[in-house]
C-alpha positions in Angstrom: -9.3 -5.8 -27.5 -6.0 -6.4 -25.9 -5.3 -2.7 -25.6 -8.7 -2.0 -24.0 -8.3 -4.9 -21.6 -4.8 -3.9 -20.6 -6.1 -0.4 -19.9 -9.0 -2.0 -17.9 -6.5 -4.0 -15.8 -4.6 -0.8 -15.0 -7.8 0.8 -13.8 -8.5 -2.3 -11.7 -5.1 -2.0 -10.0 -5.9 1.6 -9.3 -9.1 0.6 -7.6 -11.3 2.3 -10.3 -13.6 -0.7 -10.7 -16.4 1.1 -12.7 -13.9 2.1 -15.3 -12.3 -1.4 -15.2 -15.6 -3.1 -15.9 -16.5 -0.7 -18.7 -13.2 -1.1 -20.5 -13.0 -4.9 -20.1 -16.5 -5.1 -21.6 -15.2 -3.1 -24.6 -12.3 -5.5 -24.7 -14.6 -8.5 -24.7 -16.8 -7.1 -27.4 -13.8 -6.3 -29.6 -12.5 -9.9 -29.1 -15.8 -11.4 -30.1 -15.8 -9.3 -33.3 -12.2 -10.3 -34.1 -12.8 -14.0 -33.2 -9.8 -13.9 -30.9 -10.5 -16.4 -28.1 -7.4 -15.7 -26.1 -8.2 -12.0 -26.0 -11.7 -12.8 -25.0 -10.5 -15.0 -22.1 -8.2 -12.2 -21.0 -11.1 -9.7 -21.0 -13.4 -12.1 -19.1 -10.7 -12.7 -16.5 -10.3 -8.9 -16.0 -14.0 -8.4 -15.7 -14.2 -11.1 -13.1 -11.5 -9.4 -11.0 -13.1 -6.0 -11.3 -16.6 -7.2 -10.3 -15.2 -9.3 -7.5 -13.2 -6.6 -5.8 -16.0 -4.1 -6.3 -18.3 -6.5 -4.4 -20.8 -6.4 -7.3 -22.7 -9.4 -8.7 -21.6 -10.4 -12.2 -24.0 -10.4 -15.1 -22.4 -13.6 -16.2 -19.9 -16.0 -14.5 -16.9 -14.3 -16.1 -14.3 -16.2 -14.1 -15.6 -19.5 -15.2 -16.0 -18.3 -18.8 -12.4 -17.2 -18.8 -11.2 -20.6 -17.4 -13.3 -22.5 -20.0 -11.7 -20.6 -22.9 -8.2 -21.0 -21.6 -8.9 -24.8 -21.2 -10.1 -24.9 -24.8 -7.0 -23.2 -26.2 -4.7 -25.1 -23.8 -3.1 -22.2 -22.0 -2.1 -23.8 -18.7 -0.5 -20.7 -17.1 -3.6 -18.7 -17.5 -5.8 -21.5 -16.3 -3.7 -21.3 -13.1 -4.5 -17.5 -12.9 -8.2 -18.1 -13.4 -8.2 -20.8 -10.7 -6.5 -18.5 -8.3 -9.0 -15.7 -8.9 -11.9 -18.1 -8.6 -10.4 -19.3 -5.3 -10.3 -15.7 -4.0 -13.9 -15.3 -5.0 -14.9 -18.5 -3.2 -12.9 -17.3 -0.1 -14.7 -14.0 0.0 -18.1 -15.8 -0.3 -17.2 -18.0 2.6 -17.0 -21.2 0.5 -13.7 -22.2 2.2 -13.6 -25.9 1.1 -14.1 -24.9 -2.6 -11.5 -22.1 -2.2 -8.9 -24.6 -0.9 -9.6 -27.0 -3.7 -9.3 -24.3 -6.4 -6.1 -22.8 -5.0 -4.4 -26.2 -4.8 -5.4 -26.8 -8.4 -3.9 -23.4 -9.3 -0.6 -24.3 -7.5 -0.4 -27.6 -9.3 -1.0 -25.9 -12.7 1.8 -23.4 -12.0 4.1 -26.2 -10.9 3.4 -28.0 -14.2 4.6 -25.1 -16.3 7.5 -24.2 -14.0 6.1 -20.8 -12.9 7.7 -20.5 -9.5 6.5 -16.9 -9.0 2.8 -17.7 -9.4 3.1 -21.0 -7.5 4.3 -18.8 -4.6 1.3 -16.6 -5.1 -1.0 -19.6 -4.8 0.7 -20.6 -1.6 0.1 -17.0 -0.4 -3.6 -17.5 -1.1 -3.6 -20.8 0.8 -2.1 -19.0 3.7 -4.7 -16.2 3.5 -7.5 -18.9 3.8 -5.8 -20.5 6.8 -5.4 -17.1 8.5 -9.1 -16.4 8.1 -9.8 -19.8 9.7 -7.5 -18.8 12.7 -5.0 -21.6 11.7 -1.9 -19.3 12.2 0.7 -22.0 12.8 -0.2 -23.7 9.5 -0.1 -20.4 7.6 3.3 -19.4 8.9 5.5 -21.8 6.9 3.5 -21.2 3.7 4.2 -17.5 4.0 7.9 -18.0 4.7 8.2 -20.1 1.5 6.1 -17.6 -0.5 8.4 -14.7 0.7 11.5 -16.6 -0.3 10.2 -17.2 -3.8 8.8 -13.7 -4.2 12.2 -12.2 -3.3 14.0 -14.6 -5.6 12.0 -13.4 -8.6 11.7 -9.7 -7.5 8.0 -9.8 -7.2 7.7 -6.6 -5.2 3.9 -6.8 -4.9 3.9 -10.3 -3.5 6.7 -9.4 -1.0 4.4 -6.6 0.3 1.4 -8.9 0.5 3.3 -11.6 2.3 4.7 -9.2 4.8 1.2 -8.0 5.6 -0.1 -11.5 6.0 2.9 -12.4 8.2 1.8 -9.5 10.4 -1.7 -10.8 10.6 -0.3 -14.3 11.5 1.9 -12.9 14.2 -1.0 -10.8 15.5 -3.1 -14.0 15.7 -0.3 -15.6 17.7 -0.2 -12.7 20.1 3.2 -11.4 19.0 2.0 -7.9 18.5 5.3 -6.0 18.3 6.6 -8.3 15.6 3.3 -7.9 13.8 3.7 -4.1 13.8 7.2 -4.4 12.4 5.8 -6.5 9.5 3.1 -3.9 8.8 5.6 -1.1 8.9 7.8 -2.9 6.4 4.9 -3.6 4.0 3.5 0.0 4.1 6.1 1.9 2.0 6.1 -1.0 -0.5 2.4 -0.7 -1.1 2.7 3.1 -1.4 5.5 2.8 -4.0 3.5 0.3 -6.0 0.5 2.5 -6.0 -2.0 -0.1 -4.7 -4.7 1.8 -2.8 -6.9 -1.2 -2.0 -4.0 -3.2 -0.5 -3.1 -0.1 1.6 -6.6 0.0 3.0 -6.4 -3.7 3.8 -3.1 -3.0 5.6 -4.7 -0.2 7.6 -7.5 -2.6 8.6 -4.9 -5.2 9.9 -2.9 -2.5 11.7 -6.1 -1.1 13.3 -6.9 -4.5 14.6 -3.4 -4.9 16.0 -3.7 -1.5 17.7 -7.0 -2.6 19.2 -5.5 -5.8 20.6 -2.6 -3.7 22.0 -5.2 -1.7 24.0 -4.7 1.5 21.9 -8.4 1.8 21.2 -8.5 5.5 20.2 -5.6 5.0 17.7 -7.3 1.9 16.3 -10.6 3.8 15.9 -8.9 6.7 14.2 -7.0 4.5 11.7 -10.1 2.4 11.0 -12.2 5.5 10.4 -9.8 7.0 7.9 -9.4 3.6 6.1 -13.2 3.2 6.0 -13.6 6.5 4.2 -11.0 5.4 1.6 -12.6 1.9 1.2 -15.9 3.6 0.5 -14.4 5.9 -2.1 -12.9 2.8 -3.8 -16.2 1.0 -3.6 -14.4 -1.9 -1.9 -17.3 -3.6 -0.3 -15.4 -6.4 1.4 -13.0 -4.0 3.0 -15.9 -1.8 4.2 -17.5 -4.7 6.0 -14.1 -5.7 7.6 -13.5 -2.2 8.8 -17.0 -1.8 10.2 -16.4 -5.0 12.2 -13.1 -3.7 13.6 -14.7 -0.4 14.5 -17.6 -2.1 16.2 -15.4 -4.5 18.2 -13.1 -1.6 19.3 -16.2 0.4 20.5 -17.5 -2.6 22.3 -14.2 -3.1 24.1 -14.1 0.6 25.0 -17.7 0.4 26.4 -19.0 2.9 23.9 -22.2 1.0 23.0 -24.2 3.9 21.6 -21.9 5.2 18.8 
């Protein structure tokens, strides 16, 4: 079970969500056969991530099931991870109040067990919510704190994520050159980590920055290439984001019939 689920998590990180869901289902089945609740919770949590990032409806509420099992066995750290993941799902569904509540619970859980790195990740998720709400000045200090913590514990993925979100924050504040510098810093980090979905999200943010800078053709070119990659990854949330950016750029350019 644990081997199948670890393999599934690797496929999830590669953006291969169909394979991730298949292998996590195998992991869950093996865990049930073995009566291993911790392995079952791990499989459920991975299934939740794969379904969520693929934009597919779950057959069962795997995130909630994982959290319930971790609560039953008393694993506080993994409860924090489940709460974080549920917060991301609520954010994507537009349930912002619920997302805020869940991510604060996650941060409190990580603080209880002294997990500074994952507490920083929760702060990053809080900032992501604020950015989506256009509350850039509130997001900025959370991102600075998350970046300090991520660098202190050598969490290279979180460093790249925070740099990207700092770019989005600076873009929202109209500081476009500084935003571009953050995006340029994040890009090679995502490449070296092999995170294709995060690279597409970075391209979406950079395309939007190009659009606000008046470079409409460059914005459309970057968004179009990123859209093809998002579709290949079956990343529904990113597809919708890129279509919005494309549409707005075409509107600004006065190209209404494309």
